[in-house]
Structures are given as structure tokens and as C-alpha cells.
C-alpha positions in Angstrom: 93.4 -58.0 24.8 93.5 -55.1 27.3 91.0 -53.4 24.9 89.0 -56.3 25.0 88.5 -56.7 28.4 88.2 -52.9 29.0 85.7 -51.6 25.8 82.9 -54.0 26.8 83.4 -52.5 30.8 83.0 -48.6 29.0 79.8 -50.3 27.7 78.5 -51.0 30.8 78.3 -47.5 32.1 78.1 -45.9 28.4 74.7 -47.8 28.5 73.5 -46.1 31.8 73.9 -42.4 29.7 71.3 -40.2 27.7 72.0 -39.6 23.9 74.1 -37.1 23.0 74.6 -35.8 26.6 77.8 -34.5 27.5 78.8 -37.9 29.1 77.7 -39.8 26.1 80.1 -37.6 23.5 82.6 -38.6 26.2 82.1 -42.2 26.2 81.7 -42.3 22.6 85.4 -40.4 21.9 86.6 -43.1 25.1 85.5 -45.9 22.5 86.7 -44.8 19.7 90.2 -43.7 20.8 90.6 -47.3 22.3 89.1 -49.2 19.1 90.6 -47.2 16.0 94.3 -46.1 18.1 94.5 -49.5 20.3 92.5 -52.5 19.8 92.6 -52.6 15.5 96.6 -51.7 15.3 97.5 -54.0 18.3 94.7 -56.9 16.3 96.6 -56.0 13.2 100.4 -56.4 15.0 99.1 -59.7 16.8 98.4 -61.1 13.2 101.3 -60.0 11.7 103.8 -61.5 14.2 101.6 -64.7 14.6 101.6 -65.4 11.1 105.7 -65.1 11.1 105.9 -67.3 14.3 103.6 -70.2 12.8 105.6 -70.0 9.5 108.7 -70.6 10.8 106.9 -73.1 13.0 104.4 -74.7 10.9 104.5 -77.9 12.3 102.3 -76.6 14.6 99.5 -76.8 12.2 99.6 -81.1 13.0 98.9 -80.5 16.7 95.4 -80.6 18.1 96.3 -78.3 20.9 97.5 -75.7 18.5 94.3 -75.7 15.8 91.9 -75.3 19.1 94.7 -72.5 20.6 93.6 -70.8 17.3 90.4 -71.5 17.1 89.7 -69.6 20.1 92.1 -66.7 19.2 89.4 -66.5 15.8 86.9 -66.5 18.8 88.3 -63.4 20.0 88.8 -61.7 17.2 85.0 -61.8 16.3 84.4 -60.4 19.7 86.3 -57.6 18.8 84.6 -57.0 15.4 80.9 -57.9 17.8 82.8 -54.9 20.2 82.8 -52.6 17.0 79.1 -53.0 15.7 78.2 -52.3 19.2 79.9 -49.2 19.1 78.2 -47.9 16.0 75.1 -49.0 17.2 76.1 -46.5 20.3 77.3 -43.8 17.9 73.9 -44.0 16.4 71.9 -43.5 20.0 70.7 -47.1 20.1 70.7 -48.6 23.8 68.8 -51.3 22.8 70.6 -54.1 25.4 70.1 -53.9 28.8 73.7 -53.3 31.4 73.1 -56.9 32.4 74.1 -58.1 28.7 77.4 -55.4 28.5 78.5 -57.1 32.2 78.2 -61.5 30.9 79.8 -60.0 27.6 82.8 -58.5 29.3 83.5 -61.8 31.0 83.8 -63.6 27.6 87.6 -62.2 26.5 88.6 -63.7 30.5 87.1 -66.9 29.7 88.9 -67.4 26.4 91.9 -65.8 27.7 91.9 -68.1 30.0 91.6 -71.1 28.0 93.8 -69.9 25.7 97.0 -69.6 28.0 96.2 -73.2 29.6 96.6 -74.7 26.1 99.9 -73.1 25.5 101.0 -74.2 29.1 99.3 -78.0 29.7 99.8 -79.0 25.8 97.4 -81.5 26.4 97.6 -84.3 23.5 94.2 -84.8 22.2 95.0 -88.4 20.5 93.2 -91.2 21.8 95.8 -94.3 22.6 
């Protein structure tokens, strides 16, 4: 989760650097390490433990709040892969998007995380009476 919050912030600052400058190379190295040494292994471990927990509590698949939570987690996973695509764009030297765009997408994981935590704590019943 920390990587999903921090990587877009790095992109905000990286977007203002010149391609092939010393700062550009520093940001590329930081982003590479964050993605490949922290975020990808954490994604794999999270999914492995998630499947183990789901296997032992299979009844959660019949709960609508849990299915909504899974959908939000899937959105976070898609966002993770989108951040990887943006990293590859920076690596190629593309500066297509504005800094404001990166500031806006920086808020996406925060909003999703808050919604996921609320679903875990509240566990609303969506079935009509």
C-alpha cells in the first residue's frame, strides 16, 4: 500500500525533470527499486495470503460487502499495473501528462484504501428487507 501511495508522488516530482538528466536517472532508479523490490513482491505475497484466507473462509464469497471489497482490491491491482506502465513511459523519456495529472492519481489509492477499510469495519448488509 505504501508503494501505491508513494510511487505517484515520485511521478509528480519526476515529471518536472529533463530526460537523461542526473535527477531523471535518480528518479528512475528510485521508481525501479520501489516497483520491483517492494511493490511486486508485496503484491504477490498479498494475493497468496488472500487466497489462503479465502480458502479457509469460503463463505465470504456469498457476502456482498466482501465481493465489493474484492472489486476494490482488483481496482488497486489494476492501478498498480498502470503505475508500471507510467514508469515505462518515464523510462522512454515520455512526458505526455501534466504534473497535475500525477497529483490527481496520487489520491486514487487513498480513496480506495478508505473504502476498503470501511467495508471491512462496517460490513454493510446490502440485501433489501
